[in-house]
N, C-alpha and C positions, 0 to 999 in steps of 0.2 A: 470438487472443482473439475470442470471439463478442460481437457488439454487437447491441443491440435496435433495431429500426425499427418504429415505430408507424404503421400505415396507417389513415387515417381517411376515411370518406365518409358523407355524410348522406342516402344514397339511401333511397327508399321502394319502389322497384321494381328488378327485375333487368334490365339492358340491357347496352349495349356497354361503358360505363365499368366496370360490375361484373364483366363477363367479363375485362376487362384486369386488374383487381385480382386476380381468381382466378388468372390466369396468373402474375402476379407472386408470389403466395403459393406457388404450386407450384414456381416456379423458384428460390426462395430456400432451399429445403430442402438441407441439407448444405453451405451456404456460410458465410461469416464473419458473416452477418446472420441474426438470429432475428426473424421477423416476429410482430407482435401486431396484431390487427384491432380497432379501435375503431369502433363503429357505433351507430346508434339502433335501438331495439327496434321494428322494422318487419317484419311478416309477409311483405311483398313481396320481401324479400331473403333468404328462407330458403334459396334455392339457393346463394347465396354463402356463407352460414354452413355449409351442408352441405359445400361444397368445403373451407372452412377446417378443419372437423373432420377431413375425410378427409386433409388435408395435415398434421394435428397442429399447427395454428396456433391459439394461444389467442385467444379473442374476448372482448370486454368491451362490454356495452351501456351507453352513457352517455346521460344526459339531454340533450336539445337545449337549447342556450342561445339565448335571444332577448333583445331589448331589455327586455322586461317582467320576465323572470325571471333576469336576469344575476346579480344580487346573490346569489340563492339557489342557482344552479346552477354558476356559474363556478368557485368554490373547490373543490367536489367534483371537478370535472374536473381542476383543478390537482393535487389529491391523487392522483387516478388516474394521472396522468402521472408524478408523482414516484414512485409505487409501481412503475410499469413501468420507470422509469429508462432511457428510450431515448437513444441517441446521435443519433437522427434521427426527426423526425415528418414523414410524407409524406402530404399532403392530396390527395385526388382531387376535383376541382371539376367539378360539373355546371352551375354558374352562377358568374360571376366573384366574387360576394360571399359565396358559401357557405363555411362553415368558418372565418369570420373570428374567432369566439370561441375556436375551438380553436387558432388561431394565437396569440391573446393568452395562452391558458392555457399553451401550450408555452413561451412566453417567460417567463411568470411562474414556471413550474416549473423553469426553468434548462436546458431542452433545448439542446444545443449547436448543432443544425442543424434548420432548418425549410424544407421545399421543398413546392411545390404543382404538381400536374399539371393543366393546363387542357385538358379534354376537348372543350369546345364553344366556340362563339364568339357567345354572345348579348350584347346590349347592356345597359348599366346607365344609359343616358342618361335613361330615363323614371323612374328611381328617385330620390327626393329625395336630393341630395348624393351620388349614386351614384359619380361619378368621384372625388370627394374621399375617400369611404370606401374606395374601391378603392386609392387611392394610399397611404392610411394602412396598409392591410394589406400592400401591396407593400413598404413600408419595413421591416416586421417579418419578411419572408421573405428567405431567403438565395438562393433560386433558383426560377424558374419553369421548368417543363417543358412545352413545347408539343407536341401530338401531330401537328402538321402545319405547313407553312409558312403556311397561311391563319390558323391560330390564333396563330402567332408574330406575324404582321402585325397582327392585331386587338389583341393585347396591347400591342404597341409603338406602333402608329399611332393606335389609337382610345382606349386606356386609359392611355397614357403610361408604360408600363413601360420602363425603360432596356434597350436591346438587349443590353447586356453581362450582364444578369440573366436572360436567357432562353436555354434550350437546346432544340433540336428533337430529340425522340426519338420516332420513329414507332412506332405500335403494332405489335407482332409478331403473327404468325399461328401457331397450334398446328398444325404440319405433320402430326401424327399423324392428324388427321381426314381427310387426303387420302392416307394411306398405304394405297392399295388398287389393285388391277389396273384398268386403264382399260376402260371399257365401249365397245368399238369400234362396236357397233351404235348406241349413243346418240351417239357422236361423228359418225358418218356422217349421222345424222338431223339433227344441229344444224349441219352444215357448210353455210353459205349458198352456197358456190361449188361444191357437189357437182354434177358433170355439166356444168359450164360450161367451155368451152375456156379454157386459160390466156391465150391471146391476147386474149380478150374482157374480162379482168379490168381494172378501173380502181381507182385509189386511193380507198378508202372507199365504193365502190359497184360495181354490176355492170350490164352492158347488158341490156336487155330483149329 
């Protein structure tokens, strides 16, 4: 049985987080999961949207929900999620408090599982009630995915996320980009020890 997973990000530009999402969309083809990409209508992520179309992944532009327009925009987002009927909502966070309204909409629409990948480690201590707001959103999430040990430490030590709620899944690398014959001339040019006797090598440095 094929199940739907909604990926959401509120990006305005294409960067590392968006490249990871693109890899995920490509890798889910032909699996038991059918991805759908929710995003804001931002021209800066056109590359990601082009990738999604190339992978035959449906995309849906949704309005950004803020404190000021929550009443007007939250329920349309709930209806969009009910229409997609996902088994899982997967948020991709470029900031600890981003996507919190999507988390709320997912719970209001009855989505069985909600997870969030933390891609960066910024602080929220300078945001009014930042820690408290983050803890409320953490309560609504089933799992955090940290892309590194450093991100896991920040989530648990600085933001108070229970360690049992965090899994470290490091970003993969598309190996196809490196599937080419080695350039031996370039390798020799870049070799810092070229022409230096092995007996003169030292750990981390070389003799002059």
